[in-house]
N, C-alpha and C positions, 0 to 999 in steps of 0.2 A: 658230596655236594661240591661245585664249583662256580664261580664267578665267572661271567661274561661281561667285559667293559666295551662298550660300543661308543666309540669317540664320534662327536658330531654326528647324533643318528639323524638329524632334521626332523620331521614332524613324528607324530604320534604313529602313524600308519608304518613308517619307515620300522619303528621301534617293534609293531605289531609284526611284520614282515620277516624281521631278524628270529624274532621269539617262533615264529609259526616254522621256519625253515630248521631252528636247534630241534623242535617236537620232531619233525619229519624226519632229518637224521637218525635222532635216539630211537626210533621206531624202528629202523632198520635194522634186522638179524645181526649180532655179532656171531661171525665165525671162528672158531677155534679149532682147529685141525678137523676133525670131520662131525664135528659138534655145531649146533647151533643154538644161540640164545637170545630168547626175546627181553627188548628191554624198553622202558617207560621212563618218562620225565614229568616232574611237576616244576613248574618255573614261576618263579615270583620277580617281577619288575619294579622297579623304583626308578625314577627319572631326575636329574638335575637339570633345572634348579626347582623344577615342580614340587617334588617330594621333601627335600634335603640340599643343604648346602654342602655337606661336610661327608668325605668319605664313608665316617665310621655310620652316622646316620642312613645313608644311601643303603651300606651292606643291610645295616639292622632292618630297614625298609622291604629290603628285598627279600630278606629271611623271613619276615612276617607274611609276607605276600605267598610265598612259596608252602609256608605250611599250610595257607589258606587255599592254594593248589592243590595240596596234598589231600586236604579235606573235602574237596570237590569233587577229588576224583583222578586219577592218573591222566597224564599227557592230557594237562591241563596250564593253563597261561592265567595267572591273576597280576593283576596292577595293585600295588600299595594303592589304599585310601585311608582316610582319618577312622573311619569305622573300623576298618581291620586294627589300626594301631590301640583304640579302646579297648576292643575284644580281647586284645592280647594282653594288655595291661591288666585286664579284670580276671583273664586266666591266669597269671601270674601271681595275683592277689590272693585268688581261690584256691591255688596249689600252696602257697604260702600258709595260709590259714587252717588247709587242709592237714600239713605236716604238722600242724600244733595243736590239732583237734583231740588227737588221743590223749596227749597231755595235760589238756585241759578238761578233759572229761567232758568233752561237748557231743558225744553220741550217745544215744539211747536206743534200745530195743523196744519194739511195739510187738505185741504176741494177736495174730488173728487167730481166730478158731475157723478150722474147717470141717464142713459138715457133710457126711453122707446122705443123699440124696433119699436113697434106700430106706436106710434106718432111721433119718431123722435125729441122728446122734454127732455129737463131734467126733473127729476121727484123728484128727491132729491138729497142731498149733503151725501158722507160719510165723518166721521172725521178721521183722520189717526195720530196717535200720533205717534212723534218723537222723540227722545234724542239724544241731542250733548253735551256728556258728556266732560266738561274741562278738565279733567284727560284722557279719553280713547277715546276722537272724538265720530264719530257717533256709535251708540250703536243699532243693528236693534231690532225691536219689539218682532222677535221671541227669545231672549235671555232676554231682560228686561220685559216682561210682566210677564212670569214664575216666573221670581225672586220675581216681586210684589205680585203675586200672593200668594206664599209660606211665604212671609215674611209678608204679611198683609198689605202691603203698598199701594193693587191696589184700597183700598177703597177711599182713600187720594188721590191718583193718579186719580181716575174716579171723586171726587168732580171737581180735578182743569180741568180736560177735560169738565165736563158740565157748569162750571163756564165760562171758556174762551170761549166757542161755544156759549152759550147764552149772553156774552157779545157784541160778534161779531155780532150776530145777530139784535141786538138791535140798 
């Protein structure tokens, strides 16, 4: 990551032009000796005084916008907005609660039978992980599983799932 400071960029179109030039430059292959490396960039932009008044806040908001750009796909530019800040805060709250979920015993396993259409008999069961957070109520696996994967907590949660499932089987 690096920061590009544009002094007195003028209007928003000038900022957009600078961002596009950075993307175009980053798209050019990097050649080292006889090898060529493809690069991509995700740019997050915050503008003084529209988004923040202090350098620290400008950097924080540009960082939030950059992560949004990464989510949208490589080689994109995202401009900070208040909705991004709200999403970022909610995500941080979820991550904090997720770290406490195992300690607080907030996970549960539900078992769903799988039936064979040929024999009309149960052939296996599927373990479904559910999270009932004290702070946020029910949080869907479509939300907490990707967060657990990103944060590395998925291994510890997976171990809990395996332990709980085996304990119930015995």
